[in-house]
C-alpha positions as CSV (number, residue, x, y, z in Angstrom):
1,M,-18.0,-38.2,-30.3
2,K,-15.2,-36.1,-31.8
3,N,-15.9,-34.3,-35.0
4,R,-14.4,-31.9,-37.6
5,L,-17.5,-29.7,-37.9
6,R,-15.8,-26.4,-36.7
7,E,-12.8,-27.0,-38.9
8,M,-15.0,-27.6,-42.0
9,R,-17.3,-24.6,-41.2
10,T,-14.5,-22.1,-40.7
11,A,-12.7,-23.3,-43.9
12,R,-15.8,-22.1,-45.7
13,Q,-16.0,-18.9,-43.6
14,W,-19.5,-19.7,-42.4
15,S,-20.8,-18.6,-39.0
16,Q,-22.5,-21.1,-36.8
17,G,-25.8,-19.3,-37.7
18,E,-25.1,-19.7,-41.5
19,L,-24.4,-23.4,-41.1
20,A,-27.5,-23.8,-39.0
21,D,-29.6,-22.2,-41.6
22,R,-28.2,-24.4,-44.3
23,L,-29.0,-27.5,-42.2
24,G,-32.3,-26.4,-40.9
25,V,-31.3,-26.5,-37.2
26,S,-30.6,-23.9,-34.5
27,R,-27.3,-22.2,-34.0
28,Q,-27.3,-23.7,-30.5
29,T,-27.4,-27.2,-32.1
30,I,-24.3,-26.4,-34.2
31,H,-22.5,-25.1,-31.1
32,A,-23.4,-28.2,-29.1
33,I,-22.1,-30.5,-31.9
34,E,-18.9,-28.5,-32.3
35,T,-18.2,-28.6,-28.6
36,E,-19.0,-32.4,-28.5
37,K,-21.9,-31.9,-26.0
38,Y,-24.4,-33.4,-28.5
39,D,-24.2,-36.1,-31.1
40,P,-26.3,-35.3,-34.1
41,S,-29.1,-37.6,-35.2
42,L,-28.4,-39.9,-38.1
43,P,-30.5,-37.8,-40.6
44,L,-28.7,-34.7,-39.5
45,A,-25.3,-36.4,-39.8
46,F,-26.1,-37.4,-43.3
47,K,-27.2,-33.8,-44.2
48,I,-23.8,-32.6,-42.8
49,G,-21.9,-35.1,-44.9
50,R,-23.8,-34.2,-48.1
51,L,-23.4,-30.4,-47.5
52,F,-19.6,-30.8,-47.0
53,E,-19.3,-33.6,-49.5
54,K,-17.3,-35.8,-47.0
55,P,-18.0,-39.3,-45.7
56,L,-19.4,-39.5,-42.2
57,E,-16.4,-41.5,-41.0
58,W,-14.2,-38.5,-41.9
59,I,-16.4,-36.0,-40.1
60,F,-17.3,-37.9,-37.0
61,V,-14.7,-40.0,-35.1
62,P,-15.9,-42.3,-32.3
63,D,-14.1,-41.9,-29.0
64,A,-11.6,-44.7,-28.6
């Protein structure tokens, strides 16, 4: 699934580690989501949406 996580993270000048700490996950999880090797669980996706104050549909775009 495509996503805008890297774009949103860099706009706030956060490292992957900083974002991981804010979400309670590992830096490797953030890397895997950003490189589209891992789709987050629904609870994690909602945490991301709340943190960035964006709807899930804007952050995560299903492959067509």
